[in-house]
N, C-alpha and C positions, 0 to 999 in steps of 0.2 A: 781547911782544906789545902793545898798549897800553892802558895804566890807563884803566878807565873807572867814575866814582862808579856803583854800584847805582839804576837807575831803571829806572819799568815800560819792558817792551819795548810798542811801537806796533806796530800793525795791517802796518806798511811793513818787507817786510823785504829789507836793502841785499842781501843777500847772492845773493840769486833776480835780483834785478834785474842782478845784475852777471855771474852765470853766463849771462843771458839774455846780452847784450853779447857774451861770449865767441861763443855761437852754440854752446853744448855739446850743447844739445839737436836733432839733426838732425830728425828726422822728426818678581795681587795680590788678593786677596778685600780689600773695605771696610771699613777700622776707622774704628768710629763716633767713637773717641776720640782723636785724631792730637793727641802730645805737642809743646809747642815744642821749635823747634830752634834753633839757635845760628848764625848766619850765620860761614859759614866764610870766613876771610880768609888774607892771609898769602901766602907762595910756592907756592901751588896751583892747579893745572890747573883749569880749569870741572869737567870728571869726577871730581876727588876724586883725582888723580895730582901727585906731583911736579912742580913745573915744571924743566925745562933753565935758567930765568934767560932772561936778554937775549941775541938772537941779534945778532951782528955782522954787517953786510947783507956785508960781504965775506967773511968764513966761513962762508957759509952750506952746511950738506952736504943729501944726499939724504934722510937721516933727519927732520929738519928740516922740510924741502916735505913729507916723506910724513905726519908729524906731522899739519899745517894741512890737506892733503887728505881725510885719516880724520876730521877734526872738519867738515870743508864737508860729509861725507856720514854726517852724525851728526843724526837727528832731534832729541835732547835738546838740540843744542846753547846755549850762549847768547851772547850779547856780550863782547866783550875778554877778561879774565881771569876774570869771574865764575864765580863755582861752583857748577854742578847742581845738587853733593849737597848736600842739607841746604836746602837754598832753598825757598821757597815755592813758585816753580816745580815742581820737583819733587814738593813734597806735593799742588799740586792736579791734578798729571797721574796719582798715585798714589790720589785720588780718584775721578779719571774712569776708569782702569783697574780699579776695583773696581766698574762696571756692568758690564762683559762677564760676571765672574759671577754678577752680582743675575740679569741676565737668561740664565742658563744657557749663554755661548758661551764656548767656551777660544781663549785668543788666536792661539795658536801652533796650533791645527786650523786654525781660520777663515784666517790664514796660509795653511797650507801648501797650502790648497783654492784659492789665488789667487782668491779671490771678492770682491765688493766688500762694502764693512763695512756689516754687518746695522743695526748703530744710527743711529739719525737722532739730530740734534739736541734734538729732540722727546723721544726716549727717556734721553738723557742727562738733561734737565734734568727729567723724572718721576722719574728716578733720584734725583738732590741732593734734589728737595724731599721724596721719600719717605725719604731718610735725616736730612733737617735739617740737610744741610751745605750748604747755596747758596754760604756763606764761611767761609774759614777765615783766621786771624791772620800777618800778616804780621809774622813776628818784627824785623826789620828797621825796616817805620815806625812798627808795630804798627797798621797800618790794618788793617780785612776786607779781604781779597782773595777777590773774587768768581769763582768756579770758572767757571760758565758762561761768563761773556763771556771768561776765558782760554780756553775752548774757541774760542769761534767769532774771536777774535784770534791767541793762539801757539799756541794748540794746532791749528788747521786752516790757520792764517793762513799757512803751508808752499806751500799746496797750487797746482803749476803747479810752474813753474821747474824747478828743477834735478832733482826729481823723478817730473814727467809721462813724460819718457821711461823714463825708468828702472821706472814702475811697467808701463808698455807693454812691454817688454822680461819683464817677470815675467809678464804675461802677464793682470795685472788685466782683467776687464771694460769698466768705465768708469773712466780714467786719471785721467779729469780731475772725477771725483765730489767735492767735499771733503771728504764725511768718511771718504775712504781716507786723508786726510791729519791726522787725530789721532792724536797723538804714537804713542800706544801703538798704533796700529794700522799704522801706517808704520813702527814699528821691528820690529812682530814682522815684516811683512813684510819686511824688510834681512835679517834674522835667519834666514828661513825660505829666504833666495834668495842665496845666498853667490856664486853664482858669477855671478847676473846682477849682482848690487853690484859684485865686482869688476870684470867686463867693464868698469861704467860709471867708475868708477876710470881705466882705462886709457885711455878716451876721452877722459876728460878729461885725463888728463896727457896724451895726443897733441896735445889743443885747445892745452896752454900750450906745448908746443917749436914749434906750428906759430905762434904769437903772438909766442915770447919767445927762442927758441932753448933755448940752455945757455946764457942769463943767470940764473942762478940765486939772483943776490938781486932780478934784477925779478917772478922767480916767485915770490919768497916776499912782497914785498911786496904784490903782487896777490890774492894770497891770504891776506893782512892783511886787506884789504879787503873780500874776499868773505866771508869770517867773523864780519862786524861787522852787526850789525842798527842801523835807524835809531832813536835812542832819542828821548823827548819829554822 
């Protein structure tokens, strides 16, 4: 995976545009005191798992491709080799996750019911203000990281694209409703409906075979591109 320095993620998500080109779409309780965390660096994948190291394009295996496909369908994905676990993005998502308990909702139950996210952006903003946690400190830059801005950019910035068809298959009433793409809610939906997620991955693999045949190196190169966000 290419090395990318840690920088804020912009609203535009490059991997979603790449998926659209493929034509794939055919049709925690809140804790007010968040302890500072150390940014994880080194030979770690963005979800905290050890990396297998650099992959030689001429020696790409099915397992290498499967890892990238899983990451493409991971709502908590971060660009390049950035590690999500312990990052300011994870902490912001955990703060947002607390809103569900605050309003008396169980995320897993909501996801099983296949309903639209009942929480609005106004609900999240009201919650953040009530808890006096509109921002948290980025332990890397030392700057304030505004959680509501993250909700509107990264947290629901992946709406549409890759997940639109998947949410339609799951049976969510309004798949294009932006708040269905709040990362905690989207992750709960995918966790609660693994069959639809597996079918989406299978359809994606079929599209890759259609465009690239059995050229594993080209598939891997494309997936690395799909996996990257545009950053400022």
